[in-house]
All heavy atoms as TSV, in Angstrom:
chain	resi	resn	atom	element	x	y	z
A	1	MET	N	N	-6.880	-9.751	6.465
A	1	MET	CA	C	-6.881	-9.716	5.013
A	1	MET	C	C	-6.396	-11.066	4.492
A	1	MET	O	O	-5.408	-11.588	4.970
A	1	MET	CB	C	-5.974	-8.599	4.519
A	1	MET	CG	C	-5.929	-8.483	3.012
A	1	MET	SD	S	-4.890	-7.137	2.388
A	1	MET	CE	C	-5.628	-5.747	3.165
A	2	ASP	N	N	-7.103	-11.615	3.535
A	2	ASP	CA	C	-6.704	-12.863	2.896
A	2	ASP	C	C	-6.318	-12.559	1.453
A	2	ASP	O	O	-6.865	-11.662	0.835
A	2	ASP	CB	C	-7.854	-13.879	2.900
A	2	ASP	CG	C	-8.146	-14.383	4.295
A	2	ASP	OD1	O	-7.177	-14.708	5.000
A	2	ASP	OD2	O	-9.311	-14.433	4.658
A	3	ARG	N	N	-5.395	-13.343	0.945
A	3	ARG	CA	C	-4.954	-13.165	-0.443
A	3	ARG	C	C	-4.900	-14.523	-1.121
A	3	ARG	O	O	-4.599	-15.523	-0.502
A	3	ARG	CB	C	-3.572	-12.519	-0.497
A	3	ARG	CG	C	-3.553	-11.135	0.087
A	3	ARG	CD	C	-2.145	-10.569	0.021
A	3	ARG	NE	N	-2.091	-9.289	0.668
A	3	ARG	CZ	C	-2.313	-8.133	0.057
A	3	ARG	NH1	N	-2.602	-8.114	-1.216
A	3	ARG	NH2	N	-2.229	-7.003	0.714
A	4	TRP	N	N	-5.204	-14.536	-2.418
A	4	TRP	CA	C	-5.116	-15.739	-3.230
A	4	TRP	C	C	-4.173	-15.466	-4.378
A	4	TRP	O	O	-4.244	-14.420	-5.013
A	4	TRP	CB	C	-6.496	-16.119	-3.783
A	4	TRP	CG	C	-7.382	-16.664	-2.729
A	4	TRP	CD1	C	-7.510	-17.968	-2.356
A	4	TRP	CD2	C	-8.264	-15.942	-1.880
A	4	TRP	NE1	N	-8.415	-18.106	-1.333
A	4	TRP	CE2	C	-8.893	-16.864	-1.031
A	4	TRP	CE3	C	-8.590	-14.589	-1.746
A	4	TRP	CZ2	C	-9.817	-16.491	-0.069
A	4	TRP	CZ3	C	-9.506	-14.221	-0.784
A	4	TRP	CH2	C	-10.105	-15.165	0.030
A	5	PRO	N	N	-3.275	-16.386	-4.672
A	5	PRO	CA	C	-2.384	-16.194	-5.816
A	5	PRO	C	C	-3.172	-16.189	-7.119
A	5	PRO	O	O	-4.261	-16.744	-7.202
A	5	PRO	CB	C	-1.433	-17.387	-5.740
A	5	PRO	CG	C	-2.099	-18.379	-4.864
A	5	PRO	CD	C	-3.049	-17.636	-3.975
A	6	ALA	N	N	-2.630	-15.527	-8.121
A	6	ALA	CA	C	-3.320	-15.370	-9.412
A	6	ALA	C	C	-3.583	-16.705	-10.095
A	6	ALA	O	O	-4.591	-16.867	-10.768
A	6	ALA	CB	C	-2.498	-14.461	-10.312
A	7	THR	N	N	-2.700	-17.666	-9.933
A	7	THR	CA	C	-2.902	-18.968	-10.576
A	7	THR	C	C	-2.612	-20.077	-9.582
A	7	THR	O	O	-1.852	-19.903	-8.647
A	7	THR	CB	C	-1.967	-19.148	-11.791
A	7	THR	OG1	O	-0.622	-19.017	-11.342
A	7	THR	CG2	C	-2.254	-18.132	-12.870
A	8	GLY	N	N	-3.249	-21.197	-9.784
A	8	GLY	CA	C	-2.953	-22.362	-8.977
A	8	GLY	C	C	-3.588	-22.396	-7.602
A	8	GLY	O	O	-3.317	-23.297	-6.833
A	9	ALA	N	N	-4.417	-21.420	-7.288
A	9	ALA	CA	C	-5.028	-21.398	-5.960
A	9	ALA	C	C	-6.141	-22.429	-5.865
A	9	ALA	O	O	-6.953	-22.557	-6.770
A	9	ALA	CB	C	-5.567	-20.006	-5.668
A	10	ALA	N	N	-6.179	-23.159	-4.777
A	10	ALA	CA	C	-7.221	-24.167	-4.582
A	10	ALA	C	C	-8.578	-23.489	-4.450
A	10	ALA	O	O	-8.736	-22.548	-3.691
A	10	ALA	CB	C	-6.904	-24.984	-3.340
A	11	GLY	N	N	-9.558	-23.964	-5.198
A	11	GLY	CA	C	-10.908	-23.446	-5.089
A	11	GLY	C	C	-11.239	-22.246	-5.944
A	11	GLY	O	O	-12.389	-21.880	-6.074
A	12	VAL	N	N	-10.248	-21.574	-6.517
A	12	VAL	CA	C	-10.520	-20.423	-7.378
A	12	VAL	C	C	-10.857	-20.944	-8.769
A	12	VAL	O	O	-10.101	-21.716	-9.354
A	12	VAL	CB	C	-9.311	-19.460	-7.450
A	12	VAL	CG1	C	-9.566	-18.341	-8.436
A	12	VAL	CG2	C	-8.996	-18.909	-6.073
A	13	LYS	N	N	-12.035	-20.528	-9.273
A	13	LYS	CA	C	-12.464	-20.977	-10.596
A	13	LYS	C	C	-12.821	-19.778	-11.456
A	13	LYS	O	O	-13.260	-18.748	-10.956
A	13	LYS	CB	C	-13.663	-21.905	-10.479
A	13	LYS	CG	C	-13.331	-23.182	-9.752
A	13	LYS	CD	C	-14.513	-24.095	-9.661
A	13	LYS	CE	C	-14.059	-25.363	-8.951
A	13	LYS	NZ	N	-15.080	-25.981	-8.188
A	14	PHE	N	N	-12.631	-19.925	-12.760
A	14	PHE	CA	C	-12.911	-18.859	-13.714
A	14	PHE	C	C	-13.663	-19.432	-14.899
A	14	PHE	O	O	-13.394	-20.539	-15.343
A	14	PHE	CB	C	-11.597	-18.236	-14.202
A	14	PHE	CG	C	-11.735	-17.456	-15.472
A	14	PHE	CD1	C	-12.314	-16.204	-15.472
A	14	PHE	CD2	C	-11.323	-17.991	-16.674
A	14	PHE	CE1	C	-12.465	-15.486	-16.647
A	14	PHE	CE2	C	-11.457	-17.283	-17.853
A	14	PHE	CZ	C	-12.034	-16.028	-17.839
A	15	ARG	N	N	-14.635	-18.652	-15.383
A	15	ARG	CA	C	-15.290	-18.993	-16.646
A	15	ARG	C	C	-15.720	-17.710	-17.316
A	15	ARG	O	O	-15.837	-16.664	-16.684
A	15	ARG	CB	C	-16.459	-19.945	-16.437
A	15	ARG	CG	C	-17.640	-19.391	-15.712
A	15	ARG	CD	C	-18.708	-20.474	-15.511
A	15	ARG	NE	N	-19.762	-20.014	-14.650
A	15	ARG	CZ	C	-20.883	-19.430	-15.073
A	15	ARG	NH1	N	-21.080	-19.248	-16.357
A	15	ARG	NH2	N	-21.796	-19.033	-14.216
A	16	GLN	N	N	-15.925	-17.788	-18.595
A	16	GLN	CA	C	-16.320	-16.621	-19.375
A	16	GLN	C	C	-17.711	-16.851	-19.950
A	16	GLN	O	O	-18.033	-17.938	-20.431
A	16	GLN	CB	C	-15.320	-16.381	-20.503
A	16	GLN	CG	C	-15.536	-15.071	-21.208
A	16	GLN	CD	C	-14.385	-14.710	-22.123
A	16	GLN	OE1	O	-13.344	-15.363	-22.116
A	16	GLN	NE2	N	-14.556	-13.670	-22.898
A	17	ASP	N	N	-18.556	-15.813	-19.877
A	17	ASP	CA	C	-19.910	-15.851	-20.420
A	17	ASP	C	C	-20.046	-14.631	-21.325
A	17	ASP	O	O	-20.386	-13.553	-20.857
A	17	ASP	CB	C	-20.934	-15.835	-19.284
A	17	ASP	CG	C	-22.365	-15.896	-19.784
A	17	ASP	OD1	O	-22.577	-16.279	-20.947
A	17	ASP	OD2	O	-23.270	-15.552	-19.009
A	18	GLY	N	N	-19.726	-14.812	-22.609
A	18	GLY	CA	C	-19.704	-13.673	-23.526
A	18	GLY	C	C	-18.617	-12.706	-23.108
A	18	GLY	O	O	-17.466	-13.085	-22.949
A	19	ALA	N	N	-18.999	-11.442	-22.875
A	19	ALA	CA	C	-18.031	-10.428	-22.455
A	19	ALA	C	C	-17.823	-10.427	-20.935
A	19	ALA	O	O	-16.971	-9.706	-20.431
A	19	ALA	CB	C	-18.494	-9.048	-22.907
A	20	ARG	N	N	-18.588	-11.239	-20.208
A	20	ARG	CA	C	-18.488	-11.280	-18.751
A	20	ARG	C	C	-17.452	-12.296	-18.305
A	20	ARG	O	O	-17.408	-13.414	-18.812
A	20	ARG	CB	C	-19.839	-11.640	-18.137
A	20	ARG	CG	C	-20.889	-10.602	-18.344
A	20	ARG	CD	C	-22.227	-11.040	-17.839
A	20	ARG	NE	N	-22.111	-11.715	-16.553
A	20	ARG	CZ	C	-23.124	-12.026	-15.777
A	20	ARG	NH1	N	-24.339	-11.755	-16.169
A	20	ARG	NH2	N	-22.938	-12.634	-14.636
A	21	LEU	N	N	-16.646	-11.918	-17.318
A	21	LEU	CA	C	-15.687	-12.821	-16.689
A	21	LEU	C	C	-16.242	-13.178	-15.326
A	21	LEU	O	O	-16.533	-12.306	-14.518
A	21	LEU	CB	C	-14.321	-12.147	-16.548
A	21	LEU	CG	C	-13.710	-11.593	-17.831
A	21	LEU	CD1	C	-12.401	-10.890	-17.521
A	21	LEU	CD2	C	-13.515	-12.690	-18.846
A	22	LEU	N	N	-16.405	-14.468	-15.052
A	22	LEU	CA	C	-17.015	-14.923	-13.806
A	22	LEU	C	C	-15.994	-15.702	-12.979
A	22	LEU	O	O	-15.370	-16.637	-13.479
A	22	LEU	CB	C	-18.226	-15.799	-14.107
A	22	LEU	CG	C	-19.282	-15.149	-15.007
A	22	LEU	CD1	C	-20.287	-16.178	-15.471
A	22	LEU	CD2	C	-19.952	-14.012	-14.284
A	23	PHE	N	N	-15.832	-15.316	-11.720
A	23	PHE	CA	C	-14.875	-15.951	-10.827
A	23	PHE	C	C	-15.604	-16.532	-9.622
A	23	PHE	O	O	-16.536	-15.933	-9.100
A	23	PHE	CB	C	-13.843	-14.938	-10.326
A	23	PHE	CG	C	-12.983	-14.389	-11.416
A	23	PHE	CD1	C	-13.377	-13.272	-12.139
A	23	PHE	CD2	C	-11.781	-14.990	-11.730
A	23	PHE	CE1	C	-12.587	-12.761	-13.151
A	23	PHE	CE2	C	-10.987	-14.489	-12.744
A	23	PHE	CZ	C	-11.390	-13.375	-13.458
A	24	THR	N	N	-15.172	-17.698	-9.189
A	24	THR	CA	C	-15.657	-18.305	-7.961
A	24	THR	C	C	-14.480	-18.322	-6.990
A	24	THR	O	O	-13.419	-18.857	-7.309
A	24	THR	CB	C	-16.152	-19.744	-8.215
A	24	THR	OG1	O	-17.191	-19.696	-9.187
A	24	THR	CG2	C	-16.671	-20.376	-6.939
A	25	LEU	N	N	-14.681	-17.711	-5.817
A	25	LEU	CA	C	-13.622	-17.634	-4.809
A	25	LEU	C	C	-14.054	-18.371	-3.551
A	25	LEU	O	O	-15.214	-18.291	-3.152
A	25	LEU	CB	C	-13.345	-16.170	-4.439
A	25	LEU	CG	C	-12.951	-15.233	-5.570
A	25	LEU	CD1	C	-12.872	-13.811	-5.051
A	25	LEU	CD2	C	-11.642	-15.658	-6.176
A	26	PRO	N	N	-13.132	-19.071	-2.894
A	26	PRO	CA	C	-13.463	-19.761	-1.642
A	26	PRO	C	C	-13.416	-18.778	-0.469
A	26	PRO	O	O	-12.380	-18.594	0.161
A	26	PRO	CB	C	-12.374	-20.825	-1.540
A	26	PRO	CG	C	-11.205	-20.195	-2.227
A	26	PRO	CD	C	-11.777	-19.345	-3.332
A	27	LEU	N	N	-14.528	-18.114	-0.194
A	27	LEU	CA	C	-14.571	-17.103	0.865
A	27	LEU	C	C	-15.383	-17.618	2.051
A	27	LEU	O	O	-16.419	-18.254	1.882
A	27	LEU	CB	C	-15.210	-15.815	0.344
A	27	LEU	CG	C	-14.525	-15.161	-0.849
A	27	LEU	CD1	C	-15.334	-13.967	-1.326
A	27	LEU	CD2	C	-13.114	-14.730	-0.485
A	28	ASN	N	N	-14.907	-17.306	3.238
A	28	ASN	CA	C	-15.619	-17.633	4.471
A	28	ASN	C	C	-15.606	-16.410	5.370
A	28	ASN	O	O	-14.645	-15.642	5.368
A	28	ASN	CB	C	-14.941	-18.784	5.220
A	28	ASN	CG	C	-15.097	-20.087	4.499
A	28	ASN	OD1	O	-16.207	-20.544	4.294
A	28	ASN	ND2	N	-13.984	-20.673	4.086
A	29	VAL	N	N	-16.661	-16.244	6.141
A	29	VAL	CA	C	-16.735	-15.169	7.118
A	29	VAL	C	C	-16.832	-15.802	8.495
A	29	VAL	O	O	-17.704	-16.626	8.738
A	29	VAL	CB	C	-17.969	-14.268	6.862
A	29	VAL	CG1	C	-18.083	-13.205	7.932
A	29	VAL	CG2	C	-17.887	-13.644	5.483
A	30	ARG	N	N	-15.933	-15.424	9.366
A	30	ARG	CA	C	-15.935	-15.950	10.727
A	30	ARG	C	C	-17.003	-15.222	11.537
A	30	ARG	O	O	-17.027	-13.993	11.603
A	30	ARG	CB	C	-14.565	-15.744	11.378
A	30	ARG	CG	C	-14.471	-16.318	12.768
A	30	ARG	CD	C	-13.082	-16.180	13.349
A	30	ARG	NE	N	-12.162	-16.955	12.530
A	30	ARG	CZ	C	-10.912	-16.591	12.264
A	30	ARG	NH1	N	-10.432	-15.471	12.727
A	30	ARG	NH2	N	-10.140	-17.352	11.518
A	31	ALA	N	N	-17.909	-15.950	12.156
A	31	ALA	CA	C	-18.963	-15.355	12.981
A	31	ALA	C	C	-18.345	-14.827	14.275
A	31	ALA	O	O	-17.651	-15.562	14.983
A	31	ALA	CB	C	-20.032	-16.388	13.281
A	32	ARG	N	N	-18.572	-13.566	14.543
A	32	ARG	CA	C	-18.086	-12.942	15.772
A	32	ARG	C	C	-19.231	-12.151	16.383
A	32	ARG	O	O	-19.848	-11.326	15.722
A	32	ARG	CB	C	-16.909	-12.020	15.478
A	32	ARG	CG	C	-15.705	-12.763	14.965
A	32	ARG	CD	C	-14.547	-11.847	14.778
A	32	ARG	NE	N	-13.416	-12.604	14.270
A	32	ARG	CZ	C	-12.290	-12.059	13.888
A	32	ARG	NH1	N	-12.143	-10.761	13.947
A	32	ARG	NH2	N	-11.317	-12.807	13.433
A	33	ALA	N	N	-19.504	-12.399	17.650
A	33	ALA	CA	C	-20.638	-11.762	18.321
A	33	ALA	C	C	-20.539	-10.238	18.325
A	33	ALA	O	O	-21.543	-9.542	18.253
A	33	ALA	CB	C	-20.744	-12.279	19.754
A	34	GLU	N	N	-19.334	-9.709	18.397
A	34	GLU	CA	C	-19.150	-8.253	18.494
A	34	GLU	C	C	-19.136	-7.548	17.125
A	34	GLU	O	O	-18.994	-6.341	17.061
A	34	GLU	CB	C	-17.855	-7.926	19.262
A	34	GLU	CG	C	-16.567	-8.227	18.523
A	34	GLU	CD	C	-16.115	-9.685	18.565
A	34	GLU	OE1	O	-16.815	-10.547	19.109
A	34	GLU	OE2	O	-15.036	-9.956	18.010
A	35	ARG	N	N	-19.303	-8.303	16.045
A	35	ARG	CA	C	-19.260	-7.707	14.705
A	35	ARG	C	C	-20.440	-8.160	13.864
A	35	ARG	O	O	-20.861	-9.297	13.934
A	35	ARG	CB	C	-17.984	-8.107	13.972
A	35	ARG	CG	C	-16.751	-7.519	14.549
A	35	ARG	CD	C	-15.589	-7.809	13.642
A	35	ARG	NE	N	-14.365	-7.322	14.261
A	35	ARG	CZ	C	-13.173	-7.605	13.851
A	35	ARG	NH1	N	-13.014	-8.400	12.808
A	35	ARG	NH2	N	-12.114	-7.128	14.449
A	36	GLY	N	N	-20.931	-7.240	13.054
A	36	GLY	CA	C	-21.931	-7.581	12.054
A	36	GLY	C	C	-21.346	-7.310	10.680
A	36	GLY	O	O	-20.735	-6.264	10.467
A	37	TYR	N	N	-21.466	-8.238	9.794
A	37	TYR	CA	C	-20.891	-8.097	8.465
A	37	TYR	C	C	-21.999	-7.854	7.447
A	37	TYR	O	O	-23.043	-8.496	7.487
A	37	TYR	CB	C	-20.120	-9.354	8.059
A	37	TYR	CG	C	-18.942	-9.648	8.950
A	37	TYR	CD1	C	-19.044	-10.567	9.979
A	37	TYR	CD2	C	-17.729	-9.006	8.752
A	37	TYR	CE1	C	-17.964	-10.847	10.802
A	37	TYR	CE2	C	-16.650	-9.276	9.569
A	37	TYR	CZ	C	-16.766	-10.199	10.590
A	37	TYR	OH	O	-15.706	-10.470	11.398
A	38	THR	N	N	-21.757	-6.946	6.535
A	38	THR	CA	C	-22.707	-6.709	5.450
A	38	THR	C	C	-22.119	-7.091	4.102
A	38	THR	O	O	-22.848	-7.433	3.185
A	38	THR	CB	C	-23.142	-5.235	5.406
A	38	THR	OG1	O	-21.988	-4.407	5.264
A	38	THR	CG2	C	-23.893	-4.856	6.680
A	39	SER	N	N	-20.782	-7.020	3.980
A	39	SER	CA	C	-20.160	-7.392	2.709
A	39	SER	C	C	-18.697	-7.752	2.906
A	39	SER	O	O	-18.085	-7.396	3.906
A	39	SER	CB	C	-20.272	-6.255	1.683
A	39	SER	OG	O	-19.486	-5.145	2.074
A	40	ILE	N	N	-18.172	-8.493	1.953
A	40	ILE	CA	C	-16.738	-8.756	1.837
A	40	ILE	C	C	-16.285	-7.949	0.633
A	40	ILE	O	O	-16.844	-8.076	-0.454
A	40	ILE	CB	C	-16.449	-10.248	1.595
A	40	ILE	CG1	C	-16.903	-11.085	2.776
A	40	ILE	CG2	C	-14.964	-10.462	1.323
A	40	ILE	CD1	C	-16.760	-12.575	2.538
A	41	ASN	N	N	-15.295	-7.092	0.843
A	41	ASN	CA	C	-14.810	-6.255	-0.244
A	41	ASN	C	C	-13.653	-6.956	-0.949
A	41	ASN	O	O	-12.622	-7.225	-0.341
A	41	ASN	CB	C	-14.376	-4.894	0.286
A	41	ASN	CG	C	-15.539	-4.182	0.949
A	41	ASN	OD1	O	-16.641	-4.177	0.415
A	41	ASN	ND2	N	-15.322	-3.625	2.110
A	42	VAL	N	N	-13.846	-7.278	-2.210
A	42	VAL	CA	C	-12.868	-8.016	-2.990
A	42	VAL	C	C	-12.224	-7.084	-4.007
A	42	VAL	O	O	-12.919	-6.352	-4.717
A	42	VAL	CB	C	-13.539	-9.207	-3.717
A	42	VAL	CG1	C	-12.542	-9.933	-4.597
A	42	VAL	CG2	C	-14.162	-10.160	-2.710
A	43	THR	N	N	-10.901	-7.085	-4.043
A	43	THR	CA	C	-10.165	-6.332	-5.052
A	43	THR	C	C	-9.278	-7.296	-5.823
A	43	THR	O	O	-8.826	-8.307	-5.290
A	43	THR	CB	C	-9.293	-5.215	-4.436
A	43	THR	OG1	O	-8.365	-5.805	-3.534
A	43	THR	CG2	C	-10.143	-4.198	-3.702
A	44	ALA	N	N	-9.048	-6.972	-7.080
A	44	ALA	CA	C	-8.204	-7.833	-7.916
A	44	ALA	C	C	-7.605	-7.001	-9.036
A	44	ALA	O	O	-8.113	-5.939	-9.380
A	44	ALA	CB	C	-9.028	-8.965	-8.508
A	45	THR	N	N	-6.529	-7.500	-9.583
A	45	THR	CA	C	-5.959	-6.949	-10.804
A	45	THR	C	C	-5.992	-8.057	-11.844
A	45	THR	O	O	-5.425	-9.128	-11.629
A	45	THR	CB	C	-4.514	-6.467	-10.600
A	45	THR	OG1	O	-4.501	-5.496	-9.552
A	45	THR	CG2	C	-3.966	-5.850	-11.870
A	46	LEU	N	N	-6.710	-7.813	-12.926
A	46	LEU	CA	C	-6.814	-8.778	-14.021
A	46	LEU	C	C	-5.826	-8.371	-15.099
A	46	LEU	O	O	-5.792	-7.217	-15.510
A	46	LEU	CB	C	-8.231	-8.797	-14.579
A	46	LEU	CG	C	-9.339	-9.079	-13.562
A	46	LEU	CD1	C	-10.693	-8.991	-14.236
A	46	LEU	CD2	C	-9.142	-10.424	-12.909
A	47	HIS	N	N	-5.032	-9.314	-15.557
A	47	HIS	CA	C	-4.013	-9.037	-16.566
A	47	HIS	C	C	-4.453	-9.629	-17.907
A	47	HIS	O	O	-4.775	-10.813	-17.993
A	47	HIS	CB	C	-2.663	-9.619	-16.143
A	47	HIS	CG	C	-2.158	-9.028	-14.864
A	47	HIS	ND1	N	-1.487	-7.834	-14.828
A	47	HIS	CD2	C	-2.253	-9.453	-13.581
A	47	HIS	CE1	C	-1.177	-7.544	-13.572
A	47	HIS	NE2	N	-1.638	-8.526	-12.793
A	48	PHE	N	N	-4.470	-8.784	-18.929
A	48	PHE	CA	C	-4.843	-9.176	-20.284
A	48	PHE	C	C	-3.651	-8.969	-21.204
A	48	PHE	O	O	-2.669	-8.335	-20.825
A	48	PHE	CB	C	-6.030	-8.331	-20.772
A	48	PHE	CG	C	-7.255	-8.446	-19.911
A	48	PHE	CD1	C	-7.502	-7.527	-18.902
A	48	PHE	CD2	C	-8.153	-9.480	-20.099
A	48	PHE	CE1	C	-8.627	-7.623	-18.108
A	48	PHE	CE2	C	-9.295	-9.591	-19.308
A	48	PHE	CZ	C	-9.522	-8.659	-18.317
A	49	ASP	N	N	-3.756	-9.484	-22.425
A	49	ASP	CA	C	-2.676	-9.303	-23.401
A	49	ASP	C	C	-2.403	-7.829	-23.679
A	49	ASP	O	O	-1.278	-7.446	-23.957
A	49	ASP	CB	C	-3.015	-10.011	-24.717
A	49	ASP	CG	C	-2.983	-11.522	-24.574
A	49	ASP	OD1	O	-2.367	-12.028	-23.618
A	49	ASP	OD2	O	-3.579	-12.195	-25.437
A	50	ASN	N	N	-3.440	-6.982	-23.620
A	50	ASN	CA	C	-3.277	-5.568	-23.963
A	50	ASN	C	C	-3.259	-4.650	-22.746
A	50	ASN	O	O	-3.484	-3.452	-22.857
A	50	ASN	CB	C	-4.390	-5.132	-24.928
A	50	ASN	CG	C	-5.770	-5.287	-24.323
A	50	ASN	OD1	O	-5.925	-5.881	-23.268
A	50	ASN	ND2	N	-6.767	-4.754	-25.001
A	51	GLY	N	N	-3.012	-5.187	-21.561
A	51	GLY	CA	C	-2.922	-4.353	-20.359
A	51	GLY	C	C	-3.606	-5.009	-19.174
A	51	GLY	O	O	-3.989	-6.170	-19.215
A	52	SER	N	N	-3.773	-4.243	-18.107
A	52	SER	CA	C	-4.392	-4.786	-16.904
A	52	SER	C	C	-5.556	-3.902	-16.464
A	52	SER	O	O	-5.666	-2.746	-16.868
A	52	SER	CB	C	-3.361	-4.922	-15.781
A	52	SER	OG	O	-2.832	-3.662	-15.453
A	53	LYS	N	N	-6.413	-4.456	-15.628
A	53	LYS	CA	C	-7.607	-3.764	-15.150
A	53	LYS	C	C	-7.772	-4.057	-13.670
A	53	LYS	O	O	-7.747	-5.216	-13.250
A	53	LYS	CB	C	-8.822	-4.275	-15.937
A	53	LYS	CG	C	-10.155	-3.830	-15.427
A	53	LYS	CD	C	-10.482	-2.459	-15.920
A	53	LYS	CE	C	-11.925	-2.127	-15.509
A	53	LYS	NZ	N	-12.235	-0.774	-15.672
A	54	LYS	N	N	-7.895	-2.997	-12.848
A	54	LYS	CA	C	-8.174	-3.178	-11.426
A	54	LYS	C	C	-9.674	-3.303	-11.243
A	54	LYS	O	O	-10.450	-2.595	-11.866
A	54	LYS	CB	C	-7.636	-2.004	-10.621
A	54	LYS	CG	C	-6.126	-1.988	-10.543
A	54	LYS	CD	C	-5.679	-1.091	-9.418
A	54	LYS	CE	C	-4.190	-1.167	-9.268
A	54	LYS	NZ	N	-3.760	-2.213	-8.390
A	55	VAL	N	N	-10.086	-4.230	-10.360
A	55	VAL	CA	C	-11.497	-4.513	-10.126
A	55	VAL	C	C	-11.769	-4.434	-8.627
A	55	VAL	O	O	-10.976	-4.913	-7.823
A	55	VAL	CB	C	-11.861	-5.926	-10.639
A	55	VAL	CG1	C	-13.310	-6.254	-10.352
A	55	VAL	CG2	C	-11.565	-6.052	-12.122
A	56	TYR	N	N	-12.890	-3.816	-8.260
A	56	TYR	CA	C	-13.357	-3.772	-6.871
A	56	TYR	C	C	-14.811	-4.216	-6.866
A	56	TYR	O	O	-15.619	-3.725	-7.649
A	56	TYR	CB	C	-13.240	-2.366	-6.300
A	56	TYR	CG	C	-14.026	-2.187	-5.020
A	56	TYR	CD1	C	-13.512	-2.652	-3.818
A	56	TYR	CD2	C	-15.266	-1.582	-5.021
A	56	TYR	CE1	C	-14.234	-2.521	-2.643
A	56	TYR	CE2	C	-15.992	-1.434	-3.853
A	56	TYR	CZ	C	-15.469	-1.895	-2.663
A	56	TYR	OH	O	-16.183	-1.761	-1.509
A	57	GLU	N	N	-15.140	-5.158	-6.000
A	57	GLU	CA	C	-16.513	-5.659	-5.943
A	57	GLU	C	C	-16.889	-5.946	-4.495
A	57	GLU	O	O	-16.297	-6.802	-3.848
A	57	GLU	CB	C	-16.629	-6.941	-6.776
A	57	GLU	CG	C	-18.021	-7.371	-7.057
A	57	GLU	CD	C	-18.776	-6.448	-7.988
A	57	GLU	OE1	O	-18.171	-5.888	-8.918
A	57	GLU	OE2	O	-19.985	-6.296	-7.780
A	58	PRO	N	N	-17.873	-5.208	-3.930
A	58	PRO	CA	C	-18.364	-5.556	-2.594
A	58	PRO	C	C	-19.365	-6.706	-2.721
A	58	PRO	O	O	-20.361	-6.600	-3.438
A	58	PRO	CB	C	-19.055	-4.283	-2.122
A	58	PRO	CG	C	-19.430	-3.550	-3.364
A	58	PRO	CD	C	-18.449	-3.974	-4.435
A	59	LEU	N	N	-19.079	-7.819	-2.076
A	59	LEU	CA	C	-19.946	-9.000	-2.152
A	59	LEU	C	C	-20.796	-9.058	-0.893
A	59	LEU	O	O	-20.273	-9.046	0.219
A	59	LEU	CB	C	-19.096	-10.261	-2.264
A	59	LEU	CG	C	-18.110	-10.303	-3.425
A	59	LEU	CD1	C	-17.252	-11.552	-3.341
A	59	LEU	CD2	C	-18.831	-10.215	-4.749
A	60	PRO	N	N	-22.122	-9.121	-1.021
A	60	PRO	CA	C	-22.977	-9.146	0.160
A	60	PRO	C	C	-22.787	-10.430	0.967
A	60	PRO	O	O	-22.583	-11.493	0.414
A	60	PRO	CB	C	-24.394	-9.052	-0.400
A	60	PRO	CG	C	-24.282	-9.487	-1.815
A	60	PRO	CD	C	-22.888	-9.191	-2.262
A	61	VAL	N	N	-22.865	-10.296	2.293
A	61	VAL	CA	C	-22.798	-11.451	3.194
A	61	VAL	C	C	-24.216	-11.836	3.565
A	61	VAL	O	O	-25.004	-11.002	4.009
A	61	VAL	CB	C	-21.992	-11.107	4.458
A	61	VAL	CG1	C	-22.099	-12.217	5.495
A	61	VAL	CG2	C	-20.550	-10.837	4.106
A	62	VAL	N	N	-24.558	-13.106	3.349
A	62	VAL	CA	C	-25.878	-13.627	3.694
A	62	VAL	C	C	-25.680	-14.690	4.767
A	62	VAL	O	O	-24.966	-15.655	4.553
A	62	VAL	CB	C	-26.570	-14.227	2.449
A	62	VAL	CG1	C	-27.923	-14.794	2.830
A	62	VAL	CG2	C	-26.691	-13.196	1.350
A	63	LEU	N	N	-26.310	-14.503	5.906
A	63	LEU	CA	C	-26.185	-15.461	7.007
A	63	LEU	C	C	-27.275	-16.525	6.871
A	63	LEU	O	O	-28.422	-16.206	6.595
A	63	LEU	CB	C	-26.308	-14.757	8.349
A	63	LEU	CG	C	-25.266	-13.674	8.603
A	63	LEU	CD1	C	-25.563	-12.970	9.908
A	63	LEU	CD2	C	-23.863	-14.255	8.612
A	64	HIS	N	N	-26.878	-17.767	7.073
A	64	HIS	CA	C	-27.841	-18.883	6.989
A	64	HIS	C	C	-28.045	-19.478	8.346
A	64	HIS	O	O	-27.226	-19.621	9.127
A	64	HIS	CB	C	-27.332	-19.966	6.027
A	64	HIS	CG	C	-27.277	-19.493	4.621
A	64	HIS	ND1	N	-28.381	-19.472	3.810
A	64	HIS	CD2	C	-26.261	-19.013	3.870
A	64	HIS	CE1	C	-28.045	-19.015	2.628
A	64	HIS	NE2	N	-26.760	-18.730	2.643
């Protein structure tokens, strides 16, 4: 399991597109012969002025 601090993390970027919040995370998947990966499951807690929101997003893994 990897964790990134809420602020100041190298490579973490945020931008807003209307009502959408877009995050760029520096994620890598280590290639292992005995494992096949289909997704990286990302969880986060977003803190707003009026409360917080838990987010879960399975990100597909694409091998190049």
